C-alpha positions in Angstrom: 155.6 107.3 -37.4 159.0 107.0 -35.5 158.0 104.8 -33.2 156.6 102.4 -35.3 160.1 102.6 -37.8 161.7 102.3 -34.2 160.0 98.6 -33.0 160.0 97.5 -36.8 164.2 97.6 -36.6 164.3 96.5 -32.7 162.1 93.3 -34.1 164.5 92.7 -36.9 167.5 93.3 -35.0 166.1 90.4 -32.2 165.4 88.1 -34.8 169.1 88.9 -36.6 170.5 88.0 -33.6 168.6 85.1 -32.7 169.6 83.6 -36.6 172.8 84.1 -36.1 173.2 82.3 -32.5 171.0 79.3 -34.1 172.9 79.0 -36.7 176.3 79.2 -35.7 178.0 75.7 -34.7 176.3 74.2 -32.0 173.4 76.5 -32.4 170.1 75.1 -30.5 171.7 71.5 -30.5 174.6 72.5 -27.9 174.1 70.9 -25.0 175.6 71.3 -21.3 177.2 68.9 -19.1 174.3 69.6 -16.7 172.0 68.5 -19.2 173.7 65.4 -20.0 173.9 64.2 -16.6 170.7 61.9 -16.2 169.0 62.9 -13.0 168.0 59.4 -10.9 164.4 58.8 -9.9 164.0 59.8 -6.1 163.9 56.7 -3.8 160.9 55.7 -2.5 160.2 55.9 1.0 159.1 52.7 2.2 156.3 52.5 4.6 156.9 52.5 8.3 156.6 49.0 9.6 153.5 48.9 12.1 151.8 46.5 14.2 148.5 45.4 13.4 145.7 43.4 14.6 143.5 40.9 12.3 140.7 39.3 13.4 140.4 35.7 12.4 137.2 33.5 12.7 137.8 30.5 15.3 135.9 27.5 15.7 134.0 28.8 18.9 131.8 31.0 16.6 134.1 34.2 18.0 137.2 36.4 16.0 140.3 36.2 17.2 143.4 38.5 17.5 146.5 37.5 15.7 149.1 40.5 15.8 151.0 41.2 12.9 154.1 44.0 11.6 153.1 45.0 8.4 154.6 48.1 6.1 151.2 50.5 6.6 151.6 53.3 4.2 150.2 56.7 5.4 147.3 57.3 2.6 144.3 55.7 4.4 142.5 53.7 1.2 146.5 51.6 1.0 146.2 51.0 4.4 142.5 49.6 4.1 144.3 47.9 1.0 147.2 46.3 3.0 145.0 45.0 5.9 142.5 43.2 3.6 145.2 41.8 1.7 147.0 40.5 5.3 143.1 39.1 6.3 142.6 37.5 2.4 146.3 36.0 3.2 144.7 34.0 6.3 146.2 33.2 9.6 149.0 32.1 10.8 148.1 31.0 14.3 144.9 27.8 14.3 142.5 29.7 13.3 140.2 29.8 9.8 140.5 31.9 7.4 138.4 34.5 6.7 136.3 33.7 4.1 135.3 30.3 3.1 136.7 30.5 -1.0 139.7 31.5 -2.1 138.4 36.0 -2.1 140.2 38.3 -4.0 140.6 42.1 -2.9 139.8 44.0 -6.2 139.5 47.6 -4.8 139.8 50.0 -1.9 137.8 53.5 -1.9 137.3 56.3 0.9 134.0 58.0 0.6 133.8 61.8 2.0 132.0 60.7 5.1 134.6 58.5 6.2 133.3 55.1 5.0 135.6 52.7 3.2 134.3 50.6 0.6 135.8 47.1 0.0 135.8 45.0 -3.4 135.9 41.8 -2.9 135.8 38.5 -5.5 132.1 37.1 -5.2 132.3 33.6 -4.0 132.5 30.7 -6.6 128.4 29.4 -5.5 126.4 31.3 -2.6 127.6 30.8 0.9 125.1 29.2 3.8 124.9 29.8 7.4 125.2 32.5 9.0 128.3 32.1 10.9 130.1 32.4 7.6 128.2 35.4 6.5 128.8 37.4 10.1 133.1 36.5 10.3 133.3 37.3 6.5 131.8 40.5 6.9 133.0 41.5 10.6 136.7 40.1 10.5 137.4 42.7 7.9 134.8 45.4 8.8 136.6 45.1 12.7 140.0 44.4 11.4 139.6 47.6 9.1 138.2 49.8 11.6 140.3 48.9 14.7 143.2 49.7 12.7 141.8 52.6 10.5 140.1 54.8 13.6 139.5 57.7 11.4 136.6 55.5 9.4 133.1 55.5 10.9 132.2 52.3 8.8 132.8 49.8 6.0 130.9 48.4 3.3 131.8 45.2 1.5 131.2 44.9 -2.3 131.5 41.7 -4.5 132.6 42.1 -7.6 132.1 45.9 -7.7 128.3 45.4 -6.7 126.3 46.0 -3.6 124.6 43.3 -1.9 121.5 42.7 0.3 122.8 40.1 1.9 125.6 36.6 1.6 123.1 34.2 3.3 120.1 36.1 4.3 121.6 37.1 8.4 122.9 40.5 7.8 122.4 43.4 6.0 125.5 44.7 3.8 123.6 47.0 1.6 124.9 49.8 3.8 128.4 50.3 5.5 129.2 48.4 9.0 130.5 49.9 12.0 132.6 48.2 14.8 130.9 45.3 16.4 133.3 44.1 19.3 130.8 41.7 20.4 132.3 39.3 18.2 135.7 39.5 19.5 136.7 36.9 21.9 137.4 37.5 25.3 141.4 37.6 26.2 
């Protein structure tokens, strides 16, 4: 019984002390100068400039390398995004664009097996010819895999959907591996 009375008295004394502190001028509203000083947001560290090799189609039916120095983030999906964006921006030399239409990069994700999935906007009208399909696919696939060696394959998606093929010459329903046979000999 005495323990219970002592516990109640201790709780009442603690509550009285808190009430006294809270009710005095500046109680809970009192601020220290440290809390008034704004803390600056950390400055993001820019990605280091890295040299990448991009492959663009030539009129000879082969892929030709173009070297560029770009900020390449450490995150794998962001690196793939940078590489594909650079490809879609087009060549600086006398080479052909990767896509025969104004393609946009919609999304990139990486699965647990080391495959990248690159989602592009669909062509406004069906592409024709094996050259267009092969150059579009392997410009992206080979450029990504040569610059991101931890990846095993790249699958192209169009408007968030898997497609069997674009022109009937290449199976796009699965990730494609590096294929150096389309790269021009230097």
